[in-house]
N, C-alpha and C positions, 0 to 999 in steps of 0.2 A: 229294069233296074231291080225290081223286087224278086224276079226269078232268078237273076244272077246272084243276089244276096241269099237266097234261099239255097241255091246250089253250093255256094261257098261254105254256108253253115253245115250242110250235110256233109261236105268233104272233110270239114274239121271234126265233126262227130265221128265219122267213119274212121278217120285216122286215130282218134282217141281210143275208140273200141279196139281197132286192130293193135295199137300199141299195148292196150291192157291185156289183150290175149297173148301177145308176145311175151308179157311180162308174167306169165303164169309159173315159170320156174326161176329160181335164183341160181347163179353161177356160183362156183365155189364148192368146197367139200361139205357134204352132210355130216353132222357130228355122230361119231361112234365111240363109245367108252372103249378105252385101251385095255387089253387084257393085263392083269396084275396078279401076283402071286396070291392065291387064295388056298392055304393048306386045309385039309379037312378039320383040324382042330388046332387050337393054340398050343404052343409049347408051354408045358406046365399044367395043361388042362387034363383031367383024369379021364372024362368021356366026353363024347360029342353030345351036345344038348341043344334044344331049340330055344328053351327059355334063357333069359339073360338077366343078370343083376341090373343092367342098364334099364330094363322095363320098369323099374320102380322109380316113382317120384323121389326127390331128394327129401322130402319131409318124412318119408317112410324109412329111408336109409339111415337117417341121423335121428336117434331118439331123444337126445337131450334138449329140453325145452329152450334152454338159454341159447344154445347153438342154433336152434331153429329161429328164434327171434332175431339172432345177429344176422343170419343169412336173409331173412325177409327184409330187414332194415337195409342191408348192402345192396339187394335187387332193386329197392326204391331210390337210393340215395348215391349210389357209386358213381364216380365221375366218368369212369371207362365205359359204363352202360349208357350214360346220357350222350357221350361222343359217338358211340356205335348207333344210337338211335338217330342222331343227326346225320351220319353218313348213310344210313338207309334213306332218309328223307332226301338228301343230296342225289343218291342214285335214282330213286323214284322220279325226281324232277328231270335228270338227264334223259331217262327213258322217255318222258313226255316231249322232251326236245327232239330226240331222234325219231319218235313216231310222228310228229308233226309234219315232217318232210313228206309223208305219204299224201298230204292233202294240199290243195292249193292255197297259196298265200295271197292276201288281198291287201291293196292299199287305196287311199282316197286322196284326191288332190282338188283344191279349189282355189280360185283366185278371182279378183274384181278390181276395176280401176275406173278412172274417169279422166277425160281429156278436154281441156278448155282452150280455145283460141280467142286471141284478142290482145290489145296493147295494155301494159300495166297502167292502171288507173282509168282506163278507158272502157267503153262498152264491150260486153262479151259478144263476139260475132257467131261463135257455135260451141256447142257442148255435146260430148258423147260419153257414153258409159259402156263398159263391157264387162263380161264375167264368163268363167267356164268352171265346170265340176266334172271330174272323171274319177271312175273306180276302175282298177285293173286288177287282174288276177292271174297268177302265173303258176305253172304246175309241172314239175319234172316227172315225166312218165317213167316208171321204174322198170324199164324193159329188162335190164340184166340183174335186177335183184339187189342193186347197191344199198337202197335204202332199206329193203327188207332185211339184209344181212346186218346193216348198222343197227337196226332195231333189235335184232336177235342178240347181237352183242351187248347192247344196253340192257335188255332184259336179263340176260345171263349175269351181267355185272350186279344188277339189283338183287337177283336171287343170291349171288355170292356175298353180297353185303349183309343180307338178311341172315345167311348162315354164319357169317362172321359175328353178327350180333348174338345169335344163340350160342356161339362159342365163347363169347364174353360172358354170358350168364353162367354157363357150365364151369368155366375157368373161375369166375368169382365164388361161385358155391365151393368149389375145391380149395380156393385160396382161403377162404374165411374158415372152413372146416379144419384145413391144415394148421393154420395160425392158432386156432382154438385148442386143438390137441397138443400142440407144442407149449401153449401157455399152461395147460393141465400138467405137462410134464415138468415144467420149470417150477410149478408149485410143489410137486412131489420132491424134486431135487432140493428145494429150499427147506422142505420139512426135514429132509434127511441130513441137511447140513446143520440145522438147528438141533436135531437129535444128536448127531455126532459131536457137536460142541457141548450139549449137556452132558454127554457120557464122558468126554475128556475133561469137562470141568469137574466131575465127580471123581475121576481117576486122579487128576492132579491134587484136589483137596485131600483124598485118601492118602497119596504120597507125601503131601506136605505135612499132614498130621504125624505119619510115620517118621518123617525125617526130623520133625521137632522132638519126637520121642526118642530119637537116636536109633530107630530100627531101620529106615530106609536111607540110601545113599544120596547124595547131592546129585549124582548122575542120573538116577532115576526120576527125581523130581524135575530136573531140568529138561529131560526128554519129555515128560508128561506136559510140562508147560509149552514146549515147542509144538507138539501134536495139537494142544488146545489153541494156540495161536494160528495154526495152519487151518484148522477147521473154522475158526472165527473169521478168517480172511475170505472164505468162500460165500458167506452170507451176503455182504454188500454187492459182490459181482452178480450173484444170482438175483437180488432185489432189482438191480439195474437191468438185467435182462429181462425181467418181468415186465417192467415199465416199458422197454422198448418194444416188447411183443404186444402189449396192450396199445401202444401207439400205432403199431403196424395194422392192427385190427381196426382201430379208430379210422385210419386213412381208408381202409376198404370199404368202411360204412360211410365214407364221404362226410365225416365230421371231424371237429378238433380232436387232438389227443385227450383221451379220458379213461378212467378206470373202466374195465370190462367185467360184467357180472359172469360168475361161473354157475354151472348146473351140477351134474353128477361128477365126482371126482374121477380121475383118470381110470383107476382099477375097477370102477363101476361101469365104465363104458362098454356096451356090448360090441364084441368082435368075434367073428367065426373064422375057423382055418380056411374053409373052402366056400365058394359062392359059385352059382351058375354064371358061366361067361358067354354062353350062346355060340354061334357059329361064326368063324371068320368071314364068311360070304355076307353076313348081315352087317359087318362092321362098316361097309362102305355107305350103307344107308342110315346108319345110326349116328356116327361121329360128324358133327356139324363142320369141323375142320376139313374132313375128306370131302364133304358135300360142297364146301366153299371152294376147295382146290378144283373140283370137277367143273363147277360153273365158271370158274376162271378159264378152264381149258375150253369149255364151250364158247365163251366170249373170244378167246384166241382164234378158235376155229372159224367163227363168223367173220372175224376181221380179215381173214384171208379172202373171203369172198368179196369184202368190200374193196380190198386192195386189187384183186383180179378184175373187178368191174371198171376200174378206171382205165383199163386199156381200150375200152369200147366207147363209142360215142354216146352222149346224152342227148335225149329229146326233151325239150322244154316248150310247153304251150303256153302262150300269153294272149290274153283277151282284154280289151279296153272298151269301155262304155262310158259316155258321159253327154253332156250338153254345154253349148257355148253360145254366147249371143254378142252383138255389137250394135251400136246405134242408139237412138233415143229410148226406145222401149225394149227392154230386155226380155220382155214377155213374148211380144209378137215377133221379134226377130231371132228367137231361139231356135237352134238346130241341134239335131242329135248326132254324135260323133261315135264311131266304133271302129275297132280293128281286132284282127286276130292273126297271130303268127305262130309258127312252129319253127324251131331252131335246132339243128343238130350242131353239137359241139363236141370235140374230141381231142386227145393228146395228139400233137404233131411234132413239136420240137423239144417236148419234155418227157421223151420216152425213157431216158435214163433215170429220171426222178421217179417216175411211175414204176419202173422195174426195180428200183431200189427200195420203194414203199412196199412192194409186193414181197421181196425177198426178206425184208425185215418182219413182216407179218409171219411169214413161214417159221423164221427163227424164233420168234416170240412164242408161237405155238409149240414149237419143240421144247422150248424151256418150260412152258406150262405143263406139257405132258411129262417131262422128267420130274418136275416138282410134284406132280400128282402121284407118279409112281413112287417117289421117294417117301411122300406123305404116308402111303399105304404101308410101306414097309416099317417105317418108324411107328405107326399105330400098332402093327402086330408085335413089334418089339416091346413096347410099353405095356401092352395086355400081357404078354408073357412075363416080362419083368415083375408086374405086380402080382400075378398069379403065383409065381414062384416064391416071392417074398413073403406073401401071405401065409402060404403053406409051411416054409422053412422057419419063419420067424416064430410060428406057433410051437415047433419043436424046440427052438432056442429058449423060448420063455419057460417051457416046462423044465428044462435043464437048469436054467438060471435061477428059477424060483426054488428049486431043490438046493441049489448051492447056498442061497441066501438064508434059507431055513436052518441049514446045518452050520453056517457061520455065526448065526444068532445064538445058537446053542452053545458053540464053541467060546464066545465071549462070556456067556453066562458061566460055564464051567471054569474058564481061566480066571475070571474075577473071584469066583468062590474059592478056588485053589490059592490064589494070591492072599486072599483074607485069612485062610487058615495056615499060611506059612508054607504050603506045599509047592508053590511055584514062584517064580521070580516075576519082575514087571514085564520083562521081554515077551512073555507068553501072552499077557493081557494086551499089550501094544500090538503085537503081531495080529492077534485075533481081531481087534478093533480095525487095524489098517487095512484087513482083508474084507471085513464086513461091509464098511460104507462104501467103497467103490463097487462091490457087487451089488449093493442096493441101487446105486445110480445106473449100473448096466441094466439091471431089471427094468427100471423105470424107462431107459432108452429103447429096450426091445419092445416094451408095451406101446411106447409112443410110436415106433416104427411099424408096428402092426396096425395100428390105427390109421397112420399115415398111408400104409399100403392099401387099406380098405378104401380110403379116399381116392387114391390114385387109380385103383381099379375102376372104380365107378366113373371117374373122368375118362379113362382110356377105353372104356366100352361106350362112351357117348351117353352117359347116364341122363335119364329125363328126356330122351329123343322124342317120345310120343307126347310130351307136353305141348298144349298149345301156347301162343305167344301171351294170352291173357293169363294162363296158369303161371308162366314164368314171371310175369310182372306183378301179378296180384298176390303171388305167394301161396301159401297152403291152402288147399281146397278141403272143406269138412268131409 
């Protein structure tokens, strides 16, 4: 009996070893990054350069102290960041679930009872008790690599979720900076509206005095009053826009709407016409959304192996060990029970379902591949757009600044000529009506330059070398 038991145990062990050896390779395609368009330089880039604007951490890119404080607060309290962190935790737990299939699963069962024979109310003729306790373990031998491919897919999903979290960080930094610069531009436009209102008020007062003296006509005075009312109407609208923009920033900070502190005025914010963009080939390693898309492709590729393995039989090993007793003495009557089985199971009548599952996994991989390739092209376009805008807006600001200075002089000359009786009101009104829109246009161009600076940093995958701790803890001394 002992020799037979030993031989059976050796056979089971030999079968496990053989199965493990057979499981040395996993079926299904191994992942290879698809070839994508990688031009030598970005369109709009002057020369190819290894250094990149994205190498700098965000606290070196944005020099405004108030903006830095806002970004830090957003990275700590923003709800999208908290949601992204929870998704990473979920993906990490799912990886543990997938990986657990590589190891045996155990269960424990125990029971006991008593049996009494005799008449109700009469003497007990006999009494017996019994119990049993068993522990079993089952293990699916991963011959075809189904579990390993499933684990590979779960690991890639985790990595994709982590990259999604980094993408949320970068997007949040970009959104806060963009909203902050838009707020500064609204401040400038509000000041322009107030200045124009004051100027139109002075003009109207001048015309009213001249009208009362019989020098100016009612037509001139009425038109001056109309220009004043139009300028006054812009102020409450801009004030409303400022409150809405402050509320937007507050939500990004994860708090209730509140006023937002400012730092440097818009025209004191540093912005340069050209910055190093790096090489297009490095964009795949720097942008978190591209790394996320690639990990999703890795996961889809691994799921093809999972689906393919379903065509082959599965080998499951089960072992049971326990003890049982019956009779008056559970100690002396105890006996050991054990069993070991190996079961092959596989698809027989559900081949159509398995084939459909396999074809669906291939289609999902094709979708992930196309999405990845499209994401690369979109990234190249975003970098090119930002580079071109940054360069061209610099030229536009130079020209618009010249126009504003010239129109400011024109208003001064027209007003002086009118006071001296050398010009009529229409010269003054025309000069003013050209000046204030030109000032607004100049403010918008400067805002767009700052926003292009922000968009380029995001498009290049800014802060790609930062650790998770540096992202979450904020500025490093």
